[in-house]
Every structure is written in structure tokens, then in C-alpha cells.
C-alpha positions as CSV (number, residue, x, y, z in Angstrom):
1,M,125.3,104.9,79.3
2,I,122.6,104.7,82.1
3,A,119.8,104.5,79.6
4,S,121.5,101.8,77.5
5,M,122.2,99.7,80.6
6,I,118.6,100.0,81.8
7,L,117.2,99.0,78.4
8,L,119.6,96.1,78.1
9,F,118.6,94.8,81.5
10,A,114.9,95.2,80.8
11,A,115.3,93.4,77.5
12,G,117.2,90.6,79.2
13,Y,114.5,90.4,81.9
14,L,111.8,90.1,79.3
15,F,113.6,87.3,77.5
16,I,114.1,85.5,80.8
17,A,110.3,85.8,81.6
18,L,109.5,84.4,78.1
19,E,112.0,81.6,78.3
20,H,109.4,78.9,77.4
21,K,108.1,80.9,74.5
22,I,111.4,81.7,72.8
23,R,112.9,78.3,73.7
24,I,116.2,79.8,74.9
25,D,117.4,78.8,78.4
26,K,117.3,81.7,80.8
27,S,120.8,80.8,82.0
28,A,122.3,81.7,78.6
29,I,120.4,85.0,78.6
30,A,121.5,85.9,82.1
31,L,125.1,85.2,81.4
32,L,125.0,87.2,78.1
33,M,123.2,90.1,79.8
34,A,125.8,90.2,82.7
35,G,128.7,90.3,80.3
36,C,127.2,93.0,78.1
37,L,126.3,95.2,81.1
38,W,129.8,95.1,82.5
39,T,131.2,95.7,79.0
40,I,129.1,98.8,78.6
41,F,130.0,100.1,82.0
42,S,133.7,99.4,81.3
43,L,133.7,101.2,77.9
44,R,131.6,104.2,78.8
45,G,131.7,104.5,82.6
46,N,135.3,105.8,82.9
47,D,135.6,104.1,86.3
48,P,139.3,103.5,87.1
49,S,138.4,101.1,89.9
50,I,136.2,98.8,87.8
51,Q,138.5,95.8,88.2
52,N,138.3,95.9,92.0
53,E,134.5,96.4,91.9
54,L,134.1,93.5,89.5
55,V,136.1,91.2,91.8
56,D,134.1,92.3,94.8
57,Q,130.8,91.6,93.0
58,L,132.1,88.2,91.8
59,G,133.3,87.3,95.3
60,D,129.9,88.1,96.9
61,T,128.1,86.1,94.2
62,C,130.4,83.1,94.4
63,E,129.8,82.8,98.2
64,I,126.1,82.2,97.4
65,L,127.0,79.8,94.5
66,V,129.3,77.7,96.7
67,F,126.6,77.4,99.3
68,L,124.0,76.4,96.7
69,I,126.3,73.7,95.2
70,G,126.9,72.2,98.6
71,A,123.2,72.2,99.5
72,M,122.2,70.7,96.2
73,T,124.8,67.9,96.6
74,I,123.6,67.0,100.1
75,V,120.0,67.0,99.0
76,N,120.8,64.8,96.0
77,L,122.9,62.5,98.2
78,I,120.0,62.0,100.6
79,D,117.8,61.3,97.5
80,S,120.2,58.7,96.1
81,Y,119.8,56.7,99.3
82,G,116.0,57.0,99.2
83,G,116.0,59.1,102.3
84,F,112.8,61.1,101.4
85,S,110.8,57.9,101.2
86,V,111.1,57.7,105.0
87,V,108.9,60.8,105.2
88,T,106.4,59.8,102.5
89,D,106.0,56.2,103.8
90,L,104.7,57.6,107.1
91,I,101.5,58.9,105.4
92,S,98.7,56.4,106.0
93,T,95.4,58.5,106.0
94,R,92.9,57.7,103.3
95,N,90.7,60.7,103.8
96,H,91.4,63.2,101.1
97,R,90.7,66.3,103.2
98,R,93.0,65.1,106.0
99,L,95.6,64.1,103.4
100,L,95.5,67.7,101.9
101,V,96.2,69.2,105.4
102,L,98.9,66.7,106.2
103,L,100.7,67.2,102.9
104,T,100.7,71.0,103.1
105,A,102.1,70.7,106.7
106,I,104.8,68.4,105.5
107,A,105.6,70.7,102.6
108,F,105.7,73.7,104.9
109,F,108.3,72.2,107.2
110,L,110.3,70.1,104.7
111,S,110.9,73.1,102.4
112,A,112.4,75.0,105.3
113,A,115.4,72.6,105.2
114,L,115.3,71.6,101.6
115,D,114.3,73.8,98.7
116,N,110.7,74.3,97.5
117,M,111.3,72.6,94.1
118,T,112.6,69.3,95.7
119,T,109.8,69.4,98.2
120,T,107.2,69.8,95.5
121,I,108.5,67.0,93.4
122,I,108.5,64.6,96.3
123,L,104.9,65.4,97.4
124,V,103.3,65.9,94.0
125,M,104.6,62.5,92.9
126,L,103.2,61.0,96.1
127,V,99.8,62.5,95.3
128,R,99.9,61.0,91.8
129,R,100.1,57.6,93.5
130,L,97.2,58.3,95.8
131,I,94.6,60.4,94.0
132,A,92.8,59.1,90.9
133,D,91.0,62.3,89.8
134,A,93.2,64.6,87.8
135,R,91.5,67.8,88.8
136,E,91.6,66.9,92.5
137,R,95.3,66.3,92.1
138,W,95.6,69.8,90.8
139,I,94.1,71.1,94.0
140,F,96.6,69.1,96.0
141,A,99.5,70.2,93.8
142,A,98.6,73.9,94.1
143,T,98.4,73.8,97.9
144,I,101.7,72.0,98.1
145,V,103.2,74.7,95.9
146,I,101.8,77.4,98.3
147,A,103.1,75.5,101.4
148,A,106.5,74.9,99.9
149,N,107.0,78.6,98.9
150,S,105.8,79.8,102.3
151,G,107.9,77.2,104.2
152,G,111.1,78.4,102.4
153,A,110.5,82.0,103.4
154,W,110.9,81.7,107.2
155,S,114.2,79.7,107.0
156,P,117.6,81.2,106.2
157,I,118.3,78.1,104.0
158,G,114.8,77.5,102.7
159,D,115.0,79.6,99.5
160,V,117.7,81.3,97.4
161,T,116.3,84.8,98.3
162,T,116.4,84.1,102.1
163,L,119.9,82.7,101.7
164,M,121.0,85.8,99.9
165,L,119.6,88.1,102.5
166,W,121.1,86.0,105.4
167,M,124.5,85.7,103.8
168,R,124.7,89.5,103.1
169,G,123.7,90.4,106.6
170,Q,120.3,91.9,106.0
171,V,118.7,89.3,108.3
172,S,119.9,86.9,111.0
173,A,118.8,83.3,111.3
174,L,117.1,83.4,114.7
175,K,115.4,86.7,114.1
176,L,114.2,85.6,110.7
177,V,112.6,82.4,112.1
178,T,111.0,84.1,115.1
179,T,109.6,86.9,113.0
180,L,108.3,85.1,109.9
181,F,107.3,81.7,111.1
182,L,103.8,82.8,112.2
183,P,103.1,85.0,109.1
184,C,104.3,82.2,106.8
185,L,102.1,79.7,108.7
186,V,99.1,81.9,108.3
187,S,99.8,82.4,104.6
188,V,99.6,78.6,104.2
189,A,96.7,78.0,106.7
190,V,94.3,80.4,105.0
191,P,94.4,79.0,101.5
192,T,94.6,75.4,102.7
193,L,91.4,75.8,104.8
194,L,89.7,77.3,101.8
195,A,91.1,74.6,99.4
196,V,89.8,71.9,101.7
197,R,86.2,73.0,100.8
198,L,87.0,72.1,97.1
199,I,87.7,68.4,98.1
200,P,84.6,66.2,98.3
201,A,83.9,65.3,101.9
202,A,83.4,61.6,101.2
203,A,86.6,61.2,99.2
204,S,89.0,58.5,100.2
205,A,92.4,57.5,98.8
206,T,92.4,54.8,96.2
207,G,96.1,54.2,95.6
208,S,99.0,52.7,97.4
209,T,100.5,54.7,100.2
210,T,104.0,53.5,99.3
211,A,106.1,56.4,97.8
212,T,109.3,56.5,95.9
213,T,112.2,58.8,96.2
214,A,112.7,62.1,94.5
215,A,115.4,60.4,92.5
216,G,112.8,58.0,91.2
217,F,110.6,60.9,90.2
218,T,113.2,62.8,88.3
219,T,115.0,60.0,86.6
220,A,112.2,57.5,85.9
221,P,111.6,57.1,82.1
222,T,108.5,58.9,80.8
223,S,107.0,55.6,79.7
224,S,106.8,54.4,83.4
225,V,104.4,57.2,84.4
226,S,100.8,57.1,83.4
227,P,99.5,60.3,81.7
228,A,98.7,63.0,84.2
229,G,95.2,63.3,83.0
230,S,94.3,59.6,83.4
231,G,91.7,58.4,85.8
232,T,93.9,56.0,87.8
233,P,96.5,56.7,90.4
234,Q,99.9,57.3,88.9
235,D,103.0,55.1,89.5
236,V,106.7,55.7,89.2
237,T,109.4,53.2,88.7
238,P,111.5,53.2,91.9
239,A,115.1,54.3,91.3
240,C,116.4,53.5,94.8
241,P,118.3,50.2,94.8
242,P,116.7,47.5,97.0
243,C,120.0,46.8,98.7
244,I,119.7,50.1,100.5
245,T,117.9,49.2,103.8
246,P,115.3,51.3,105.6
247,R,117.8,51.8,108.4
248,L,120.3,53.2,106.0
249,R,117.7,55.5,104.4
250,R,116.8,56.9,107.8
251,L,120.4,57.4,108.7
252,M,121.2,59.4,105.6
253,L,118.0,61.5,105.9
254,L,118.7,62.4,109.5
255,V,122.4,63.1,108.9
256,G,121.6,65.1,105.7
257,I,118.9,67.3,107.3
258,G,121.2,67.7,110.4
259,S,124.0,68.8,108.1
260,L,121.9,71.5,106.5
261,L,120.6,72.7,109.9
262,F,124.1,72.8,111.2
263,V,125.1,75.7,108.9
264,P,123.2,78.5,110.7
265,L,124.5,77.2,114.0
266,F,128.1,77.1,112.6
267,K,127.7,80.8,111.6
268,S,126.4,81.8,115.0
269,L,129.2,80.0,116.9
270,T,132.1,81.0,114.7
271,G,131.1,84.2,112.9
272,L,132.4,82.7,109.7
273,P,130.3,83.0,106.5
274,P,127.6,80.3,105.8
275,Y,129.4,78.8,102.8
276,M,132.2,77.7,105.2
277,G,129.7,75.8,107.3
278,M,128.3,74.3,104.1
279,M,131.8,73.1,103.2
280,V,132.1,71.5,106.6
281,S,128.7,69.8,106.3
282,L,129.4,68.5,102.8
283,G,132.8,67.2,103.7
284,G,131.3,65.3,106.6
285,M,128.5,63.8,104.5
286,W,131.0,62.9,101.8
287,I,133.3,61.0,104.3
288,L,130.2,59.2,105.8
289,S,128.9,58.1,102.4
290,E,132.4,56.8,101.3
291,L,132.7,54.8,104.5
292,I,129.3,53.3,104.0
293,Y,130.0,52.6,100.3
294,Y,133.3,50.7,101.0
295,R,131.8,48.8,103.9
296,Q,128.8,47.4,102.0
297,R,129.7,45.1,99.1
298,T,126.2,45.3,97.7
299,L,126.6,49.1,97.1
300,R,129.9,48.5,95.3
301,N,128.2,45.9,93.0
302,L,125.6,48.4,91.8
303,E,125.8,49.8,88.3
304,E,128.2,52.8,88.4
305,S,125.6,55.3,87.2
306,I,123.4,54.7,90.3
307,Q,126.0,54.3,93.0
308,P,125.1,56.5,96.0
309,R,128.4,58.5,96.1
310,V,129.1,62.2,96.1
311,A,131.3,61.8,93.0
312,K,128.3,60.4,91.1
313,V,125.8,62.8,92.6
314,L,127.8,65.8,91.5
315,K,127.1,64.9,87.9
316,H,123.4,65.5,88.5
317,I,123.8,69.0,90.0
318,D,121.6,71.5,88.2
319,M,124.4,73.6,86.7
320,P,122.2,75.7,84.4
321,T,120.5,77.0,87.6
322,I,123.8,77.8,89.2
323,L,124.9,79.6,86.0
324,F,121.6,81.5,86.0
325,F,122.2,82.8,89.5
326,L,125.8,83.7,88.5
327,G,124.5,85.7,85.5
328,I,121.6,87.5,87.1
329,L,123.5,88.4,90.3
330,M,126.4,89.8,88.3
331,A,124.0,91.7,86.0
332,V,122.4,93.3,89.1
333,G,125.8,94.0,90.4
334,A,126.6,96.0,87.3
335,L,123.6,98.1,87.8
336,Q,124.5,98.7,91.5
337,T,128.1,99.6,90.6
338,A,126.9,102.1,88.0
339,G,124.7,103.8,90.6
340,I,121.4,103.0,88.9
341,L,119.9,101.1,91.8
342,T,120.8,103.9,94.2
343,D,118.9,106.4,92.0
344,M,115.9,104.1,92.0
345,A,116.0,103.8,95.8
346,D,116.1,107.6,96.0
347,W,113.0,107.8,93.7
348,L,111.1,105.3,95.9
349,N,112.2,107.2,99.0
350,R,110.8,110.5,97.7
351,H,107.5,109.2,96.1
352,V,106.5,106.2,98.1
353,H,108.4,106.4,101.4
354,A,106.6,103.4,103.0
355,V,108.0,99.9,103.5
356,F,104.8,98.0,103.3
357,P,103.7,99.3,99.8
358,I,107.3,98.8,98.5
359,A,107.7,95.2,99.7
360,G,104.1,94.3,98.9
361,A,104.5,95.5,95.3
362,I,107.7,93.4,95.0
363,G,105.8,90.4,96.2
364,L,103.1,90.9,93.6
365,L,105.8,91.4,90.9
366,S,107.5,88.2,92.0
367,S,104.5,86.2,90.8
368,V,105.3,87.2,87.3
369,V,109.1,87.5,87.2
370,D,111.9,85.6,89.0
371,N,112.3,86.7,92.7
372,V,116.1,86.3,92.7
373,P,116.8,89.4,90.6
374,L,114.1,91.3,92.4
375,V,115.6,90.7,95.8
376,A,119.1,91.3,94.4
377,A,118.0,94.6,93.1
378,C,116.5,95.6,96.4
379,M,119.7,94.7,98.2
380,G,121.5,97.0,95.8
381,M,119.0,99.8,96.1
382,F,118.7,99.8,99.9
383,P,122.0,99.4,101.8
384,V,121.8,98.1,105.3
385,A,121.4,101.2,107.6
386,D,123.4,101.7,110.8
387,A,122.7,103.6,114.0
388,A,124.5,106.8,112.7
389,S,122.5,106.9,109.5
390,V,119.2,106.4,111.4
391,A,120.1,109.2,113.8
392,A,121.0,111.6,110.9
393,A,118.0,110.8,108.8
394,A,115.1,113.2,108.2
395,D,112.7,110.3,108.9
396,P,114.4,108.0,111.4
397,T,111.4,105.6,111.5
398,F,111.6,104.9,107.8
399,T,115.4,104.6,107.8
400,G,115.3,102.4,110.8
401,A,113.3,99.8,108.8
402,F,116.5,99.2,106.8
403,L,118.7,98.3,109.8
404,S,119.9,94.7,109.9
405,D,116.8,92.6,110.9
406,G,114.7,95.7,110.2
407,L,111.1,95.6,109.2
408,F,111.8,96.1,105.5
409,W,114.1,93.1,105.2
410,H,111.7,90.8,106.9
411,L,108.9,92.1,104.7
412,L,111.0,91.7,101.6
413,T,111.9,88.1,102.6
414,Y,108.2,87.2,103.2
415,C,106.8,89.0,100.1
416,A,109.3,87.7,97.6
417,G,108.9,84.1,98.8
418,V,105.2,83.9,99.4
419,G,104.3,86.2,96.5
420,G,105.6,83.6,94.0
421,S,102.5,81.5,94.8
422,L,100.0,83.9,93.3
423,L,100.6,82.5,89.8
424,I,101.6,79.0,88.8
425,I,104.6,80.5,86.9
426,G,105.7,82.6,89.8
427,S,108.1,80.1,91.4
428,A,110.2,77.1,90.5
429,A,107.9,74.9,92.6
430,G,104.9,76.1,90.6
431,V,106.6,75.5,87.3
432,V,107.6,72.0,88.4
433,A,104.0,71.2,89.5
434,M,102.7,72.6,86.3
435,G,104.9,70.3,84.3
436,L,104.3,67.2,86.4
437,E,100.5,67.5,86.5
438,R,99.9,69.6,83.3
439,I,98.1,72.3,85.4
440,S,96.8,75.0,83.1
441,F,97.6,78.6,83.8
442,G,94.0,79.6,83.5
443,W,92.7,77.0,86.0
444,Y,95.3,78.1,88.6
445,L,94.3,81.8,88.0
446,R,90.6,81.0,88.5
447,K,90.7,78.5,91.3
448,I,93.9,79.2,93.3
449,T,95.2,82.8,92.9
450,L,92.5,84.3,95.1
451,L,93.2,81.7,97.8
452,A,96.9,82.4,97.6
453,L,96.3,86.1,97.6
454,A,94.2,85.8,100.8
455,G,97.0,84.0,102.5
456,Y,99.6,86.5,101.2
457,A,97.6,89.4,102.5
458,A,96.8,87.7,105.9
459,G,100.5,87.1,106.4
460,I,101.4,90.7,105.7
461,G,98.6,91.6,108.2
462,V,100.3,89.4,110.9
463,I,103.7,91.1,110.2
464,W,102.0,94.5,110.6
465,I,100.4,93.4,113.9
466,E,103.8,92.0,115.1
467,H,105.4,95.3,114.2
468,L,102.7,97.5,115.7
469,L,101.9,95.7,118.9
470,I,105.1,93.7,119.7
471,G,107.8,95.8,118.0
472,I,109.2,92.8,116.0
473,G,111.4,93.9,113.2
474,H,111.4,97.5,114.4
């Protein structure tokens, strides 16, 4: 049974990694893999409590999915009001080197509240309006991807993997931010400073500094966008209705970001799980948007398909991604329930027995395969330690790294998030940038991978110094 489950998971993982080659959506593969793994375990595992274990795994998974659906809805609602144009409209510099530094800084902080894919779409499409040279835009897009991935790693709501670790109790919001902010900042600063040297010193922006919203980027017809390889700044047909005033855009942006940032505070104050805070935030945003809608006749006169209402926004939620998370987390849950992940943890404990190599290797692997199942597997392999288990351990230092907010969990959060920047296919942000700008895998590997690796290694070095000198994450 164990061998068949491992082989099935490996085969499913391979098909997920080759999604674009085999032309089958990874969500379908993940769902089928989860169902088959639990079926094998049910038929051959002889576990009388499998029903209870299945419900427990589903409950833990659904907590994450409810949170994600709420966060996606809030982000899309901000987008439907053109809220993100408030940020992009503030950019006025026409020096390309300064523009590169400015956009990476915006990506780093914006992705901590949003997700790295949305942040990348907003800023890459802005770059298409400002930069005429296609290869120069590739440099901008690549550094934006690195910044977006690193920015999501130091925030409990910035990435799915950090969200998983936070919701399951491996890390706390405040400790995560204070521990990983500096390493993540270094992981962006190093490649950005190196990438600046690739930009001509005399370059100046040639396009309009006016940007459109992310909704305009994702819903604009293909014919409205110039080819990515052309020699003129790109344009995108605005999707935000002109009746939405700048004041209303600013309001929805501030309230939306505030609603997302409210969730960690809600958890700290009430002790309730984060998805409850997300439900409160989404409910408040929903009521506000309905009040605005019914008080402004111009919004009610809009075509139904573009009305900025939660009921309409929900139709645009990325459900395949939600179902992918459902399938992959339930598949990993089957391996955990069968004891396979525990056996793997024991093997690593005996043969590696060092948190830096384990987490570092996971980060390198995350540049090739999806980081969600990697982090989920680690969470199943290494349970959160307590004071009693540390005291009874043969190596208390190593076991202590697995305490809540221990060194291993912070390392894992950093490595899984930042490691995805090493290859263009290593993160959702990279894949989106690759599609928008037609960035080739080989170009990214030659020009950017070493830059990203330098930042990745430098960030790990900062974590090591923090641990060694200050005791953070000990």
C-alpha cells in the first residue's frame, strides 16, 4: 500500500509539473490524485477511524480555502473599482534605473497585502506602458517577480504557503514579520542592485505614466494589446468605468487593504481562526459596496457584467486554483494519515539532521515544483514540537527548531516563498510574467537565475546571523 501511494503521488506530481506540456489542468490532476490516494488507503489500510481522519483533514483544508475565497473576493472588488490605479498613477519618474528600484519596492510591499500574482499583473502591465524595448521590459518583469515573491514571504497573508503555516500554528503573525522582513528585503535588494546594471544609464521612459487597473489587464481583449515584442510602449484598454471617481477608487483601496490587514489583528485579539476574521472583513466590504452601489445612480446604470458588486465579482473568482489547493492538500493529507510523511521525517532526522540544509533544499526544489504541496508535506512530516518533546529529545537544539515560531518554520517560509524566483516557472508570479511578456525560460535562466540565487543565499545568511547573534527563531 505504501509503495503504491508514493508512486501515485509521484506520478500526479509529475503531471502537475508538466501541465503545459500535457495540456491538462493541474486542478483536475490534483483532485483525481487525492481521490485515488484516499481510496487506496481506505481499501488497503484497514484503518477503522478513516472517516474521522478524512473529516479532520477536510476541515483543516477548508479553513484555508474559505480564507482564500474571501481574500480573492476583496482583491477583485478593489480591482473592479480601479483601486490599484491609485498606486500606479503615483509613479512619475522617467529614469529607467530609478523606475526599476521604485517598482520593485512597490511590488515588495504590495504583495505582502495582496498576492504575488495580482501584484505582478498590475506592475508588469504598467511597465508595458512605459518601456519600449522588449528585452528591457523582461528585466523589469523579472525583478518584479522576485520582489513579489519575497514580499509575500514575510507576511502571514502574502502567500498561500505563509497562510498555511500561520493558520496551522507553525508561525505567528508578529514573529513572522519581525523575523523575515529583513531577510526578504535583502533577497530583493541584492538582485535589484545587480539588475540595475543591466539597464542603460541614459535610458528614460517613453510612454505615458497613466496606468490601468488589474481588471483592465486581465479582461482586456487580446486585440487591444500590442505584441509583447514590439518596439513601442504597450497599451491596455481601461476596464474601469469612468463614472467611478478617483475619490471612490482611493476609498475602496484603503478599505480593502485595511480589511486584509485586519485579519491578523482579529486573530490576535479574539484567538479565533483567521478565516473568521476574513469572513468579518468580507462581510463589511460587501455591505459598503452595496451601499455605494445603491446610492450612486451611475453605477446602477452600468452594464450588468461590469457592475462593481460582490455578487458580480464572485463570478470571476479563480475556482480552478481553489480546487487545485483542495486536491493537493487532501492528497498530502492522505500521505500524512498513512504515516508516510512521518517515515520521511525520521529519515531526514537520521541522515541530515540540520534545519538549514533541509529548508534550503526545499527552497531550491520549489523553483521547479509548486511550493504548496512542498510546504504541506513538511507540515505533515514535522509536527510542531512542545516543551516536553524538546526536553525529552536526544538533540534538544534540533528539536527546538520545530517549536511554534521555531527556526525551521521561519526558514521554510522564507525558502519556499523566495526559492520560487530562481526559475521563471517556479511561481505563479513568474508564470504570469512569462505569459504577459513572452519571457523565454532560457533567457531567465541565463540572465536572472544567478541574481535571484544571490539574493536567496544572502537572505538565508541574514536568517543565520539573526539566529546566531540575536537568537531570533531559536
